[in-house]
N, C-alpha and C positions, 0 to 999 in steps of 0.2 A: 769661549775665548779661542781665537785662532792661534796657530803654532808655527813658529819659524825654526827650522833646524839649520845649524851651521857646523859643518865638519871642519876640524882644525888639527894641526899637528901638535905633538907635545915632544919636547918643549916648544912653546909658541914661537914660530918663526916670524920675521917681519911681515911676510906675506899673509900668514895666518892672522896676525894682529889686524892687518888692514881689512881682511875679509870679515873678521869678527866685529870690528868697529862698525862696518856697514850693516852687518846683521843686527847689531844692537840698535842702530838708528831705525832700521826697518821695523823691528819688533816694537819699538816705542811709538813710531808713527802709526802703526796698525793696532796699538794696544794689545799686542799679542804676547804669548808666553814664548820663551826662547829655550831651545835645547842646544847646548854646546856639546858636540860629539867628537870624540877621538876614537880612532880605530887602532887597537893594539894588534899588530900582526903576529900570528903564531910563530912564523918563521924567524922573527927578530928576537924571540926569547926574552923580551922586555916586559915588565909588568908595570903599567901606569894605573894608578887608582883614581877614582872620582875625586878624592881629596886633593891629589896632586894637580889634577886638571882645574878644579875649582880655585885652588890657591894661586895657580899661575894666572888664571883669568882675572881674579879679583886683585891681584898685585898690580896688574896693568890697567884695569878698568874700574876698580872699586866694586862694591857690592852691587849686584844686578837684581832688580826686582823681577819676579816671575821667571827666574832662570833655573834650569835643570841641567845637571852635568852627567853625561853618559860616556862610559868607556865600553866599547864593544870589542870583542876579540874575533878575529877572522883571518882567512887566508888572502882575501882580496878586499882592499879598502872600498872599492866601488860597490861591491855586493853588500857589504856591511852598511854603507850609507843608504842604499836602496831599502834594505831590511828595516832600518830605523825609521826612515821616512814613511814607509808603508805601515809599520807597527804603530806608529804614533799618529797616523792619519794627518800628517803635517799639511799645512796650507801652502807653505813655501819652503824651499831649501836655498840657502845662499852659499855659493861655491866660488872659489877662485878660478881664474881662467885655465890654469894648468889642470885642476881637477876636472873641469869641463871637458878638456881634450882627452883625458884618461877615460871619462865616461863615454865619450863618443867612440873611442876605440873599442870599449867593452860592448857597446850597443851594436856596433858593426858585426860583431861575432854572432849576435842573436837575431838581428833584424837588418833589413836592407835600408832602413831609415836611421841615419846617425843624428837626427835632430833630437837633442836631449829633452828640450822643453816639450816637444810634441810627444815623444815617447812617454815621459813621465805623466803628462796630462792624460794620455790614453790608458796608461796602466795604473797610475797612482792618483790621478786627479790633483796634481800638485804643480804649483808655479816654481820655475827654476830661475833664480836671479844670479847671473854670472857677474862677478866683480872683475873688471879688466885691470890688469896690472897687479892683481893680488893672487899670485900663484902660490897656493898653499902647498 
């Protein structure tokens, strides 16, 4: 079974909900499992649990078949997303356009090619789907 990863904010913002809605559609179309990811930043001192994340998502979208909820802790959201995508060997990651621009800035620090899709394909063998107007 293929896997779609979607990073979201907690509590779910309007933009995170739009990104998640599209990720759910993509996962259903592909008959894929879905990983809903939230990155808890060390520097924020906030502790979000998997139960918190799952409850918020199910309150908005109902019970999701083949869904997994993950809360990672890190200093940089972008690196934590990449770690999760790589660790789970995801087939696709669905991100809002704002997250895409953050990832581009991060990639510019490490490579001369800011093309996220190409970077992830070459390093993670993963498709990146950017949801325009869904700035998480």
